[in-house]
C-alpha positions as CSV (number, residue, x, y, z in Angstrom):
1,X,44.7,0.3,-90.6
2,X,43.2,0.9,-87.2
3,X,42.0,4.4,-86.7
4,X,43.0,4.5,-83.0
5,X,46.5,3.4,-82.3
6,X,46.8,1.1,-79.3
7,X,48.9,1.7,-76.2
8,X,51.2,-1.2,-75.9
9,X,53.2,-2.3,-72.9
10,X,56.2,-4.5,-73.4
11,X,59.0,-6.3,-71.5
12,X,62.1,-7.5,-73.3
13,X,65.1,-8.8,-71.6
14,X,68.7,-9.0,-72.8
15,X,70.2,-8.2,-76.2
16,X,68.2,-10.9,-78.1
17,X,64.9,-9.8,-76.7
18,X,65.6,-6.2,-77.5
19,X,66.3,-7.2,-81.1
20,X,63.1,-9.2,-81.4
21,X,61.0,-6.4,-79.7
22,X,62.5,-3.8,-82.0
23,X,61.5,-5.7,-85.1
24,X,58.0,-6.2,-83.6
25,X,57.8,-2.5,-83.0
26,X,58.5,-1.9,-86.7
27,X,55.4,-3.9,-87.6
28,X,53.3,-2.1,-85.0
29,X,54.4,1.3,-86.2
30,X,53.6,0.3,-89.8
31,X,50.1,-0.9,-88.7
32,X,49.5,2.0,-86.3
33,X,51.9,5.0,-86.9
34,X,50.9,6.6,-83.6
35,X,51.4,3.5,-81.4
36,X,52.6,4.2,-77.9
37,X,54.9,1.7,-76.3
38,X,56.1,1.6,-72.7
39,X,57.7,-0.8,-70.2
40,X,61.1,-2.5,-70.0
41,X,63.3,-2.4,-73.1
42,X,66.7,-1.8,-74.6
43,X,68.4,0.5,-77.1
44,X,66.8,-0.9,-80.3
45,X,63.4,-0.5,-78.8
46,X,64.1,3.0,-77.7
47,X,65.3,3.9,-81.2
48,X,61.8,3.2,-82.3
49,X,60.2,5.5,-79.7
50,X,59.8,3.0,-76.9
51,X,59.5,4.6,-73.4
52,X,61.8,2.4,-71.3
53,X,60.8,2.7,-67.6
54,X,63.6,0.3,-66.8
55,X,66.5,-0.9,-69.1
56,X,66.3,-4.4,-70.3
57,X,69.7,-5.3,-68.9
58,X,68.2,-5.3,-65.5
59,X,66.6,-8.6,-66.3
60,X,69.9,-10.3,-67.5
61,X,70.6,-13.4,-65.4
62,X,72.3,-16.7,-65.9
63,X,71.5,-20.2,-64.8
64,X,68.8,-21.4,-62.4
65,X,70.1,-21.1,-58.9
66,X,73.1,-19.2,-57.5
67,X,73.3,-16.5,-60.1
68,X,69.6,-15.9,-60.0
69,X,69.5,-15.6,-56.2
70,X,72.0,-12.7,-56.3
71,X,69.6,-10.5,-58.2
72,X,66.2,-12.0,-57.4
73,X,65.1,-9.4,-54.8
74,X,65.8,-6.5,-57.2
75,X,64.0,-8.2,-60.1
76,X,60.9,-9.1,-58.0
77,X,60.8,-5.5,-56.7
78,X,60.9,-4.2,-60.3
79,X,58.2,-6.6,-61.5
80,X,55.9,-5.6,-58.6
81,X,56.4,-1.9,-59.4
82,X,55.7,-2.5,-63.1
83,X,52.6,-4.6,-62.3
84,X,51.2,-1.8,-60.2
85,X,51.9,0.8,-62.8
86,X,50.3,-1.2,-65.6
87,X,47.2,-1.9,-63.5
88,X,46.9,1.7,-62.6
89,X,47.2,2.9,-66.2
90,X,46.1,-0.1,-68.3
91,X,47.5,-0.7,-71.8
92,X,45.4,-2.1,-74.6
93,X,47.8,-5.1,-74.7
94,X,50.8,-6.4,-72.9
95,X,53.5,-8.2,-74.9
96,X,56.0,-10.2,-73.0
97,X,59.1,-10.8,-75.3
98,X,60.8,-14.0,-74.2
99,X,62.1,-13.7,-70.6
100,X,59.5,-16.3,-69.4
101,X,60.7,-16.3,-65.8
102,X,59.8,-12.7,-65.5
103,X,57.0,-12.3,-68.1
104,X,54.7,-15.3,-67.6
105,X,53.8,-14.5,-64.0
106,X,53.3,-10.9,-64.9
107,X,51.1,-11.8,-67.9
108,X,49.0,-14.1,-65.7
109,X,48.3,-11.3,-63.2
110,X,47.5,-8.7,-66.0
111,X,45.3,-11.2,-67.8
112,X,43.4,-12.0,-64.7
113,X,42.7,-8.3,-64.3
114,X,41.3,-8.0,-67.9
115,X,44.4,-6.9,-69.8
116,X,44.9,-8.7,-73.1
117,X,48.3,-10.5,-73.1
118,X,50.6,-11.8,-75.8
119,X,53.8,-13.8,-75.3
120,X,56.3,-13.4,-78.1
121,X,58.7,-16.4,-78.5
122,X,57.2,-19.6,-77.2
123,X,59.2,-20.9,-74.2
124,X,61.2,-24.0,-75.2
125,X,58.7,-26.5,-73.8
126,X,59.8,-28.9,-76.6
127,X,63.4,-28.8,-75.3
128,X,63.1,-28.5,-71.5
129,X,60.7,-27.3,-68.8
130,X,57.7,-29.0,-70.4
131,X,55.7,-28.0,-67.2
132,X,55.7,-24.5,-68.4
133,X,52.8,-25.2,-70.8
134,X,50.3,-24.7,-67.9
135,X,51.9,-21.3,-67.1
136,X,51.6,-20.3,-70.7
137,X,48.0,-21.3,-70.9
138,X,47.2,-19.2,-67.8
139,X,49.3,-16.2,-68.9
140,X,48.8,-15.6,-72.6
141,X,45.8,-14.9,-74.7
142,X,48.0,-15.5,-77.7
143,X,51.5,-16.7,-78.4
144,X,53.6,-15.5,-81.3
145,X,55.9,-18.3,-82.3
146,X,59.2,-18.1,-84.1
147,X,59.5,-21.8,-85.1
148,X,57.0,-23.4,-87.4
149,X,56.2,-26.5,-85.3
150,X,55.2,-24.6,-82.2
151,X,51.6,-23.5,-83.0
152,X,50.5,-27.1,-83.4
153,X,52.2,-28.1,-80.2
154,X,50.5,-25.3,-78.3
155,X,47.1,-26.0,-79.9
156,X,47.2,-29.5,-78.4
157,X,47.2,-27.7,-75.0
158,X,44.4,-25.3,-75.9
159,X,46.7,-22.3,-76.5
160,X,46.1,-20.0,-79.4
161,X,49.3,-19.2,-81.4
162,X,50.5,-17.8,-84.7
163,X,53.8,-18.7,-86.5
164,X,55.4,-15.4,-87.5
165,X,58.8,-16.7,-88.5
166,X,62.1,-15.8,-86.9
167,X,62.9,-12.1,-87.2
168,X,66.6,-12.9,-87.6
169,X,65.9,-14.8,-90.8
170,X,64.8,-11.6,-92.5
171,X,67.6,-9.5,-91.0
172,X,70.4,-11.8,-92.1
173,X,70.9,-12.1,-95.9
174,X,70.4,-15.5,-97.5
175,X,73.9,-15.1,-99.0
176,X,76.1,-13.0,-96.7
177,X,78.8,-10.9,-98.3
178,X,81.9,-12.3,-96.6
179,X,84.4,-10.1,-98.5
180,X,82.5,-6.9,-97.6
181,X,82.3,-8.0,-93.9
182,X,86.1,-8.7,-93.9
183,X,86.8,-5.3,-95.5
184,X,84.8,-3.6,-92.7
185,X,86.8,-5.4,-90.1
186,X,90.2,-4.9,-91.7
187,X,90.6,-8.5,-92.7
188,X,92.1,-9.7,-95.9
189,X,90.1,-12.1,-98.3
190,X,92.7,-14.8,-97.9
191,X,92.9,-14.7,-94.0
192,X,91.8,-17.7,-92.0
193,X,89.3,-16.2,-89.5
194,X,87.9,-17.6,-86.3
195,X,85.1,-15.8,-84.5
196,X,84.9,-16.2,-80.8
197,X,81.6,-15.4,-79.1
198,X,81.6,-16.2,-75.3
199,X,78.2,-14.8,-74.6
200,X,76.7,-11.4,-73.9
201,X,75.8,-11.8,-70.2
202,X,78.3,-11.2,-67.4
203,X,77.9,-14.6,-65.8
204,X,78.2,-16.3,-69.2
205,X,81.5,-14.4,-69.9
206,X,82.7,-15.4,-66.4
207,X,82.2,-19.1,-67.0
208,X,82.8,-19.4,-70.8
209,X,85.4,-16.9,-71.8
210,X,88.3,-18.6,-70.0
211,X,88.0,-22.0,-71.7
212,X,87.3,-20.3,-75.0
213,X,90.4,-18.1,-74.8
214,X,92.6,-21.0,-73.6
215,X,91.3,-22.9,-76.7
216,X,92.2,-19.9,-78.7
217,X,95.8,-20.0,-77.4
218,X,96.1,-23.6,-78.5
219,X,94.6,-22.8,-82.0
220,X,97.0,-19.8,-82.3
221,X,100.0,-22.0,-81.5
222,X,99.0,-24.5,-84.2
223,X,98.0,-21.9,-86.7
224,X,100.1,-18.8,-86.1
225,X,98.6,-16.9,-89.1
226,X,95.0,-17.3,-87.9
227,X,93.0,-14.1,-87.2
228,X,90.7,-14.3,-84.1
229,X,87.9,-11.8,-83.7
230,X,85.8,-11.3,-80.6
231,X,82.6,-9.2,-80.8
232,X,81.9,-7.9,-77.3
233,X,78.8,-6.1,-76.1
234,X,79.9,-2.7,-74.6
235,X,79.1,-3.8,-71.0
236,X,81.4,-6.8,-71.2
237,X,84.3,-5.5,-73.2
238,X,86.5,-4.7,-70.2
239,X,85.9,-8.1,-68.6
240,X,86.6,-9.9,-71.9
241,X,89.9,-8.0,-72.3
242,X,90.8,-8.9,-68.7
243,X,90.2,-12.6,-69.2
244,X,92.0,-12.6,-72.5
245,X,95.0,-11.0,-70.8
246,X,94.9,-13.6,-68.0
247,X,94.8,-16.4,-70.7
248,X,97.8,-14.8,-72.5
249,X,95.9,-14.2,-75.8
250,X,95.0,-10.5,-75.6
251,X,97.6,-9.6,-78.2
252,X,96.3,-12.4,-80.5
253,X,92.7,-11.3,-80.5
254,X,90.9,-8.4,-82.2
255,X,88.1,-7.4,-79.8
256,X,85.4,-5.2,-81.4
257,X,82.5,-3.6,-79.8
258,X,79.3,-5.1,-81.1
259,X,79.4,-6.0,-84.8
260,X,78.6,-9.6,-84.1
261,X,76.9,-10.0,-87.5
262,X,79.8,-8.6,-89.4
263,X,82.1,-10.9,-87.5
264,X,80.0,-14.0,-88.2
265,X,79.7,-13.0,-91.9
266,X,83.5,-12.7,-92.1
267,X,84.6,-15.8,-90.3
268,X,85.5,-19.3,-91.5
269,X,84.4,-20.8,-88.3
270,X,83.0,-19.7,-84.9
271,X,83.6,-20.9,-81.4
272,X,80.3,-19.8,-79.8
273,X,78.3,-20.0,-76.6
274,X,75.0,-21.8,-76.7
275,X,72.1,-19.4,-77.2
276,X,70.5,-17.2,-79.8
277,X,73.9,-16.4,-81.3
278,X,74.2,-20.0,-82.5
279,X,71.0,-19.5,-84.7
280,X,72.6,-16.3,-86.0
281,X,75.7,-18.3,-86.9
282,X,73.6,-20.9,-88.7
283,X,71.8,-18.2,-90.7
284,X,75.2,-16.9,-91.7
285,X,75.8,-20.5,-92.9
286,X,79.0,-20.7,-90.7
287,X,80.6,-23.8,-89.3
288,X,80.6,-23.7,-85.5
289,X,81.6,-25.4,-82.3
290,X,79.0,-24.8,-79.6
291,X,80.4,-24.6,-76.1
292,X,78.8,-23.8,-72.7
293,X,79.7,-23.8,-69.1
294,X,77.8,-22.7,-66.0
295,X,77.7,-23.1,-62.3
296,X,77.6,-26.9,-61.4
297,X,74.4,-26.6,-59.5
298,X,72.7,-24.8,-62.4
299,X,74.1,-27.4,-64.8
300,X,72.6,-30.3,-62.8
301,X,69.2,-28.6,-62.6
302,X,69.2,-27.8,-66.4
303,X,70.2,-31.4,-67.3
304,X,67.3,-32.7,-65.3
305,X,64.8,-30.7,-67.3
306,X,66.3,-31.4,-70.8
307,X,64.0,-33.3,-73.1
308,X,66.2,-33.6,-76.2
309,X,69.7,-34.7,-76.8
310,X,70.7,-31.3,-78.3
311,X,71.2,-28.0,-76.6
312,X,72.3,-25.8,-79.5
313,X,69.5,-24.3,-81.6
314,X,70.9,-25.4,-85.0
315,X,71.0,-29.0,-83.8
316,X,67.6,-28.8,-82.2
317,X,66.0,-27.4,-85.4
318,X,67.8,-29.9,-87.7
319,X,67.1,-32.7,-85.2
320,X,70.7,-34.0,-85.3
321,X,74.2,-33.1,-84.4
322,X,75.0,-31.0,-87.5
323,X,77.6,-29.1,-85.4
324,X,79.5,-30.3,-82.3
325,X,78.4,-29.4,-78.8
326,X,80.9,-29.4,-76.0
327,X,79.2,-28.7,-72.7
328,X,80.3,-28.3,-69.1
329,X,83.1,-30.8,-68.3
330,X,83.4,-31.6,-72.0
331,X,84.2,-28.0,-72.8
332,X,87.9,-28.3,-72.2
333,X,90.3,-26.0,-74.0
334,X,91.8,-29.0,-75.7
335,X,88.5,-30.4,-76.9
336,X,87.2,-27.0,-78.1
337,X,90.4,-26.3,-80.0
338,X,90.4,-29.8,-81.6
339,X,86.8,-29.4,-82.8
340,X,87.5,-25.9,-84.2
341,X,90.5,-27.2,-86.1
342,X,88.5,-30.0,-87.6
343,X,86.3,-27.4,-89.3
344,X,89.3,-25.3,-90.3
345,X,90.9,-28.4,-91.9
346,X,87.8,-29.6,-93.6
347,X,88.4,-27.9,-97.0
348,X,91.4,-30.2,-97.5
349,X,90.5,-33.2,-95.3
350,X,86.7,-33.5,-95.9
351,X,85.9,-31.1,-98.8
352,X,82.2,-31.8,-98.8
353,X,81.6,-31.2,-95.1
354,X,81.2,-27.5,-95.2
355,X,79.1,-27.6,-98.3
356,X,76.7,-30.1,-96.7
357,X,76.4,-27.9,-93.6
358,X,75.7,-24.8,-95.8
359,X,72.9,-26.7,-97.6
360,X,71.3,-27.6,-94.3
361,X,71.5,-24.1,-93.0
362,X,70.1,-22.6,-96.2
363,X,67.1,-24.8,-96.0
364,X,66.6,-23.8,-92.3
365,X,66.9,-20.2,-93.3
366,X,64.2,-20.5,-95.9
367,X,61.9,-22.2,-93.4
368,X,62.3,-19.4,-90.9
369,X,62.1,-16.5,-93.2
370,X,58.7,-14.8,-93.0
371,X,57.5,-11.2,-92.9
372,X,57.6,-11.3,-89.1
373,X,56.8,-7.7,-88.4
374,X,53.7,-7.7,-90.5
375,X,52.5,-11.2,-89.4
376,X,52.9,-10.2,-85.7
377,X,51.1,-6.9,-86.2
378,X,48.3,-8.7,-88.1
379,X,47.9,-11.2,-85.2
380,X,47.8,-8.3,-82.7
381,X,45.2,-6.5,-84.7
382,X,42.9,-9.5,-84.5
383,X,43.5,-9.8,-80.8
384,X,42.6,-6.1,-80.3
385,X,39.6,-6.2,-82.5
């Protein structure tokens, strides 16, 4: 254990980054009980003693163009102020947690000024935006990778990296207790349960919730007894309720604040927005239909940068379409509802389908499960030595 605990600056954006950074802080605190951490972060980080100069939700944006422009000036002003503050009172190391649009430029400036920099979560250069590899090389002294194939990929570009596993694989149990999760949510063991996750960001909810809830209306009509549960982040609950009301399904949904893990553990299937939540669903071994919709300009830009035929993380990691993806114009209420019902009908119409999926997701879980907090802290100790 190091005798002098380091002073660590961190930036984490959105709910997923806050979760990852919180787990990283657990490892840092175990390695250095007196570690001081400052920067931009969310509630999970603050629970671990993090001094949040700005809240992580200030970084939450959606898409590549129109949505980003609306908040760009405020984000740039915040980054400039953070850069000045960190250069005036330099930390021992800066850790950018995901949020590459914000963090890579900041890391490059800090590194050029002599501050050690680490990027936690390799940008998806293997899926899209391959050009980012040059930015990573300029920005990070070291990259902490959450997928096992990433260090070798980065090494080919002269970037030092360590595979630390995916923190969620240690948080989510290998065999989730579905009955206990249902009891917590007031659901019966025999209920047919659909989890609906339209995203955690405001623009995601604006674009995705409507087709999801219209699909829910179709599913409810075909299966009157089905229970549909929507975990909502606190900031989006009112908007989700409003859209559900507009779609005529508010009285058919159970909307809960947070509790996404309990909802995923409890469900038979999930209709879910593409993103980190799809990996969580895979770790809970749940059948899913991945849907996504965004501003048309953002969609065209994203498609032009895509390097693989898959968008959902479970499919990317399995290198095949193990679960359906319905994106943009294909994400119609009718198509979403039909894909969900294929999973719900599988126990009688294709009895082995769900078992095969669970086997794939179990193997994926085992591959991603590592002592992330300790491995990340060990890598940082070597960097700081």
